[in-house]
C-alpha positions in Angstrom: 7.1 183.5 -23.4 3.8 182.3 -24.7 5.4 179.0 -26.0 7.1 178.5 -22.6 3.7 178.9 -20.8 2.2 176.3 -23.2 5.0 173.8 -22.4 4.6 174.3 -18.7 0.9 173.8 -18.9 1.3 170.6 -20.9 3.7 169.2 -18.3 1.4 170.0 -15.4 -1.6 168.5 -17.2 0.4 165.3 -18.0 1.4 165.0 -14.3 -2.2 165.4 -13.3 -3.2 162.6 -15.7 -0.5 160.3 -14.3 -1.7 160.7 -10.7 -5.4 160.7 -11.2 -6.2 158.5 -14.3 -5.5 154.8 -14.0 -3.4 153.5 -16.9 -4.0 150.1 -18.7 -1.0 148.0 -18.0 0.1 144.6 -19.1 1.3 143.2 -15.8 3.7 140.3 -16.2 2.6 138.8 -12.9 -0.8 138.0 -14.4 0.9 135.1 -16.2 1.0 133.4 -12.8 -2.7 133.8 -12.0 -4.3 130.4 -11.7 -6.6 129.5 -14.6 -9.8 127.5 -13.9 -11.3 125.6 -16.8 -15.0 124.8 -16.5 -16.9 122.2 -18.5 -19.5 123.9 -20.6 -22.1 121.2 -19.8 -22.3 122.0 -16.1 -25.5 123.4 -14.7 -25.4 126.7 -12.9 -25.3 124.9 -9.5 -22.7 122.4 -10.7 -20.6 125.3 -12.1 -20.6 127.0 -8.7 -19.8 123.8 -6.9 -17.0 123.1 -9.3 -15.6 126.6 -8.8 -15.8 126.2 -5.0 -14.0 122.8 -5.2 -11.2 123.9 -7.5 -10.4 127.3 -5.9 -10.5 126.1 -2.3 -6.7 125.6 -2.3 -6.2 129.3 -3.3 -7.6 130.6 0.0 -9.3 133.6 -1.6 -6.6 134.5 -4.2 -7.5 135.7 -7.6 -8.0 133.3 -10.6 -9.2 133.4 -14.2 -11.9 131.2 -15.7 -12.3 129.8 -19.2 -15.1 127.5 -20.5 -14.2 124.2 -22.2 -16.7 122.8 -24.7 -16.8 120.3 -27.5 -14.7 122.4 -29.9 -11.8 122.3 -27.4 -12.0 118.5 -27.3 -12.0 118.5 -31.1 -9.0 120.9 -31.2 -6.8 119.2 -28.6 -7.9 115.6 -28.5 -9.1 114.5 -31.9 -5.7 114.7 -33.6 -4.6 111.9 -31.4 -7.5 109.7 -32.6 -10.5 110.6 -30.4 -13.8 111.2 -32.1 -15.3 114.1 -30.2 -17.6 116.6 -32.0 -18.4 120.2 -31.2 -21.6 119.0 -29.5 -19.7 116.6 -27.1 -20.4 117.3 -23.5 -17.8 118.4 -21.0 -18.2 118.1 -17.3 -14.8 117.5 -15.9 -12.9 120.7 -15.0 -9.5 121.7 -13.8 -7.3 124.5 -12.4 -3.7 125.0 -13.3 -1.3 127.1 -11.3 2.2 127.8 -12.3 4.9 127.1 -9.6 8.5 127.9 -9.2 11.1 126.8 -11.7 12.3 123.2 -11.1 9.3 122.3 -8.8 7.9 119.8 -11.3 4.3 118.8 -12.1 1.9 117.8 -9.4 -1.7 116.7 -9.9 -4.5 116.6 -7.3 -7.8 114.9 -8.1 -10.4 116.6 -5.9 -13.6 115.0 -4.7 -16.8 116.8 -5.6 -19.3 116.7 -2.7 -17.2 113.9 -1.1 -17.0 111.7 -4.2 -14.2 111.2 -6.7 -16.0 111.4 -10.1 -12.9 111.0 -12.3 -13.5 107.3 -13.1 -10.6 106.4 -15.4 -7.5 108.7 -15.3 -5.3 108.6 -12.2 -3.3 111.5 -10.8 -0.1 109.9 -11.9 -1.4 109.3 -15.4 -2.3 113.0 -15.6 1.2 113.9 -14.4 3.0 111.8 -17.1 0.7 113.0 -19.8 1.2 116.7 -18.8 5.0 116.1 -18.8 4.9 114.6 -22.3 2.6 117.4 -23.6 5.2 120.0 -22.6 3.8 121.3 -19.4 6.4 122.3 -16.7 6.4 123.4 -13.1 2.6 123.4 -12.4 0.1 122.4 -9.8 -3.0 120.9 -11.5 -6.3 120.3 -9.8 -9.0 118.2 -11.4 -12.6 117.5 -10.5 -16.0 116.6 -12.0 -19.6 117.2 -10.8 -20.6 113.9 -12.5 -18.9 110.5 -13.0 -16.7 110.9 -16.2 -13.4 109.6 -17.5 -11.6 112.9 -17.2 -10.6 113.6 -20.8 -12.4 116.9 -20.9 -10.2 118.1 -18.0 -7.1 117.3 -20.0 -8.3 119.5 -22.9 -8.9 122.2 -20.3 -5.4 121.8 -19.0 -3.9 122.2 -22.5 -6.1 125.2 -23.2 -5.3 126.9 -19.9 -1.5 126.3 -20.3 -1.7 127.8 -23.8 -3.7 130.8 -22.6 -0.6 132.8 -21.5 1.3 132.2 -24.7 2.8 128.8 -23.7 2.2 127.2 -27.0 2.1 123.4 -26.8 3.3 121.1 -29.6 0.3 119.1 -31.0 2.6 116.1 -31.7 3.4 116.0 -28.0 -0.2 116.4 -27.0 -1.0 113.4 -29.3 1.7 111.4 -27.7 0.4 112.4 -24.3 -3.1 111.3 -25.1 -1.8 107.9 -26.4 0.3 107.6 -23.3 -2.6 108.1 -21.0 -4.8 105.6 -22.9 -2.0 103.1 -22.8 -1.2 103.4 -19.1 -4.9 103.5 -18.2 -5.4 100.3 -20.2 -2.5 98.5 -18.6 -3.6 99.5 -15.1 -7.1 98.2 -15.8 -5.8 94.9 -17.1 -3.6 94.4 -14.0 -6.1 95.7 -11.4 -5.9 93.8 -8.1 -2.9 91.7 -9.3 -0.5 91.0 -6.5 2.7 93.1 -6.9 1.2 95.7 -9.2 0.2 99.3 -8.7 -0.5 102.2 -11.0 2.2 104.2 -9.1 4.9 101.6 -10.0 3.9 101.7 -13.7 3.9 105.5 -13.8 7.2 105.6 -11.9 8.7 103.2 -14.4 7.5 105.4 -17.3 8.7 108.6 -15.7 12.1 107.0 -15.0 12.3 105.8 -18.6 11.6 109.3 -19.9 14.4 110.7 -17.7 16.8 108.0 -18.9 15.8 108.7 -22.5 16.3 112.4 -22.2 19.7 112.0 -20.7 20.8 110.1 -23.9 19.2 112.7 -26.1 16.9 112.9 -29.2 19.1 110.5 -31.2 18.4 107.6 -28.8 17.7 104.3 -30.8 14.6 102.2 -30.4 16.7 99.3 -29.1 18.1 101.6 -26.4 14.5 102.5 -25.5 13.7 98.8 -25.2 16.7 98.3 -22.9 15.6 101.2 -20.7 12.0 99.9 -20.5 13.3 96.4 -19.5 15.5 98.0 -16.8 12.7 100.3 -15.4 10.2 97.4 -15.3 12.6 95.4 -13.2 13.6 98.4 -11.0 10.0 98.9 -10.2 9.4 95.1 -9.6 6.9 94.7 -12.4 8.6 91.8 -14.2 6.0 89.3 -12.9 2.9 91.4 -13.9 3.7 93.3 -17.1 3.4 90.8 -20.0 5.2 91.0 -23.3 2.3 92.7 -25.1 2.0 95.4 -22.4 5.8 95.9 -22.5 5.7 96.4 -26.2 2.9 98.9 -25.8 5.1 100.9 -23.4 8.1 100.7 -25.8 5.9 101.9 -28.7 4.5 104.7 -26.5 8.0 105.9 -25.6 9.1 105.8 -29.2 6.2 108.1 -30.1 7.2 110.4 -27.3 10.7 110.6 -28.7 9.4 111.2 -32.2 7.1 114.0 -30.9 10.2 116.1 -30.1 9.6 116.1 -26.3 13.2 115.1 -25.6 14.5 118.3 -27.2 13.3 120.3 -24.3 16.4 121.0 -22.1 14.3 120.7 -18.9 12.6 117.4 -19.8 15.0 115.2 -17.9 14.8 117.4 -14.8 11.0 117.4 -14.9 10.9 113.6 -15.3 13.3 113.1 -12.4 11.1 115.4 -10.3 8.1 113.4 -11.3 9.6 110.1 -10.1 10.3 111.8 -6.7 6.7 113.0 -6.5 5.2 109.6 -7.4 7.4 107.8 -4.9 6.6 110.4 -2.2 2.9 109.9 -2.9 3.1 106.1 -2.5 5.7 105.6 0.2 3.9 102.5 1.5 4.6 100.8 -1.9 8.1 102.0 -2.6 9.4 101.6 0.9 8.6 97.9 0.5 10.4 97.7 -2.8 13.6 99.5 -1.7 14.8 96.9 0.8 17.8 94.5 0.8 15.4 91.7 0.1 14.0 93.3 -3.0 17.0 95.0 -4.5 16.4 95.9 -8.1 17.3 93.8 -11.1 20.0 96.1 -12.3 21.8 96.1 -8.9 21.6 92.3 -8.8 23.1 92.1 -12.3 26.0 94.4 -11.2 26.5 92.2 -8.1 26.8 89.1 -10.2 29.2 90.7 -12.6 31.3 92.0 -9.7 31.3 88.5 -8.1 32.4 86.9 -11.4 35.3 89.3 -11.8 36.4 88.7 -8.2 36.4 84.9 -8.8 38.3 85.5 -12.1 41.0 87.6 -10.5 41.4 85.6 -7.3 39.4 87.7 -4.9 40.7 91.0 -6.0 38.2 93.8 -5.5 36.9 95.1 -8.8 34.9 98.3 -9.1 32.3 98.6 -11.9 
């Protein structure tokens, strides 16, 4: 009887604890909590202004914060050839928010006090770099309290994405950094040239990635070259991208292949989604390209082949 009383008492006590003492839980939903990365060089007022800027899209929802300093630049960016030190300053900051499966990567560069202080990297360059690095299905917001190229923000994005156990492959990060430098350089060289835009270049690169992924990890370098030639013509860049720039793009994509990025089963889908987003964000450019007067090079080639077969077979309709 005494033993039964002891058992009943223990059960009642355990029930009491369950109702009145909060338990520490590892809530899976926390993985979707947005992460704000703040440059360690920000002053207290800049830090608050940066937080206000980055979290405005959340409309009061919860978020986490992490600080990004020189050691993060060394960890994530130096392996690709940068020369940061642990004392390097970081002002650019970011927020990354996971989105639904298949939604793709979207990047927003936010003005700080009415001014865009990210001087070098464009939103489309961020998108392509994030895709190459292995990031999927995310909204990324970037800002800076002072004029800066934006490389610190990328280190923050990599660190934030890794925070919840989404380990990124350093080889892919290296390829992403090289890609961003290459695309930024090409855009700078072609700035203000008639018939050129950063959106066209990044759309061509995203399209090339999708084409590569569909052929698989064993795609040859010559096949990559053919894909680049096709994408350059599809995006009407044949008159602006010179041979040296084209070779840079080919080398960049070969590095992406060698990084293992194509092994991800979702890479092609994410790349296709990226082209949709780039085109949607630059409708004024792509609507002019997708007209009967400016049909892409590949379609013109198909038309000429079809016409040749028709003449060869006496007007018979031939489908290719």
